[in-house]
C-alpha positions in Angstrom: -23.2 23.5 24.3 -23.0 21.6 27.6 -23.7 18.3 25.4 -20.8 19.2 23.2 -18.7 19.5 26.2 -19.6 16.5 27.8 -19.0 14.3 24.2 -15.8 15.9 23.9 -14.9 15.3 27.6 -16.3 11.6 26.8 -14.2 11.5 23.7 -10.9 12.4 25.2 -11.5 10.2 28.4 -12.1 7.2 26.1 -8.9 8.1 24.1 -6.9 8.3 27.3 -8.2 5.3 28.6 -7.4 3.3 25.4 -3.9 4.9 25.3 -3.1 3.9 28.9 -4.3 0.2 28.4 -2.3 -0.1 25.3 0.8 1.1 27.5 0.0 -0.8 30.3 -0.1 -3.9 27.9 3.0 -2.9 26.2 4.9 -2.8 29.4 3.5 -6.3 30.4 4.5 -7.8 26.9 7.9 -6.3 26.4 9.8 -9.6 27.1 7.8 -11.2 24.4 8.3 -8.5 21.9 12.0 -8.9 22.0 11.9 -12.6 20.6 11.4 -13.6 17.0 8.1 -14.0 15.7 7.1 -17.8 14.9 10.6 -18.4 13.1 12.9 -19.7 16.0 16.1 -17.7 14.4 16.9 -14.6 15.9 16.9 -12.1 13.1 20.4 -10.9 11.1 19.2 -7.2 10.8 16.8 -4.7 12.1 13.3 -4.9 10.0 13.5 -1.0 9.1 17.4 -1.3 7.8 18.2 0.5 4.5 18.1 -1.3 1.2 20.5 -1.0 -1.6 19.6 1.7 -4.0 19.5 -1.1 -6.7 16.1 -2.4 -5.3 14.7 1.2 -6.2 15.6 0.7 -10.0 13.9 -2.8 -9.6 10.9 -1.3 -8.4 10.5 1.0 -10.8 11.2 -1.5 -13.3 8.3 -3.8 -12.0 5.9 -0.6 -12.1 6.9 0.1 -15.5 5.8 -3.5 -16.7 2.9 -3.3 -14.6 1.7 -0.2 -16.4 2.5 -2.3 -19.7 -0.2 -4.9 -18.6 -2.8 -2.2 -17.5 -2.6 -0.7 -20.9 -2.0 -3.6 -23.1 -5.3 -5.5 -22.0 -7.9 -2.9 -22.8 -5.5 -2.2 -26.2 -5.8 -5.7 -27.1 -9.8 -5.7 -27.0 -10.1 -2.7 -29.1 -7.2 -2.9 -31.5 -9.0 -4.3 -34.4 -11.2 -1.1 -34.2 -8.6 1.4 -33.9 -6.4 0.3 -37.0 -2.8 0.2 -37.7 -2.2 3.8 -35.7 -3.3 1.8 -32.7 -0.2 -0.8 -33.0 2.4 1.7 -34.2 1.4 3.7 -30.8 1.6 0.6 -28.6 5.0 -0.4 -30.3 6.1 3.1 -29.5 4.8 2.4 -25.8 6.9 -0.8 -25.9 10.0 0.9 -27.1 10.0 3.3 -24.2 9.6 0.4 -21.9 12.6 -1.1 -23.4 14.6 2.0 -23.1 13.9 1.7 -19.5 14.8 -2.0 -19.1 18.2 -1.3 -20.8 18.8 1.8 -18.4 17.8 -0.8 -15.3 20.5 -3.4 -16.8 23.1 -0.9 -17.6 22.7 0.3 -13.9 23.2 -2.9 -12.8 20.1 -3.4 -10.9 19.3 -6.7 -12.4 22.6 -8.5 -11.3 22.0 -10.5 -8.3 25.4 -11.2 -6.9 
């Protein structure tokens, strides 16, 4: 029981020491952190600023086509053994992806201006 208590005390002392070291180092480097990192210019906006909602649609579109490639590579290896039903299923899958592209296009997420 005493060994567990001493181990817990040592762990807490280590965590507190590392936290204090980080805080002391952070205060010493505060002026250096306010400068741009290796770019030579001041950033125009904050790094965690909000993005326009259209970028979420572009992200979904990217993920959809990423999933298409994940499914099409193994499918292309085994399509000869599966027969014409596999071809029909893949075209249905591609049609669903096309519906997603049309939706994103109509929402204006692919307009860059």
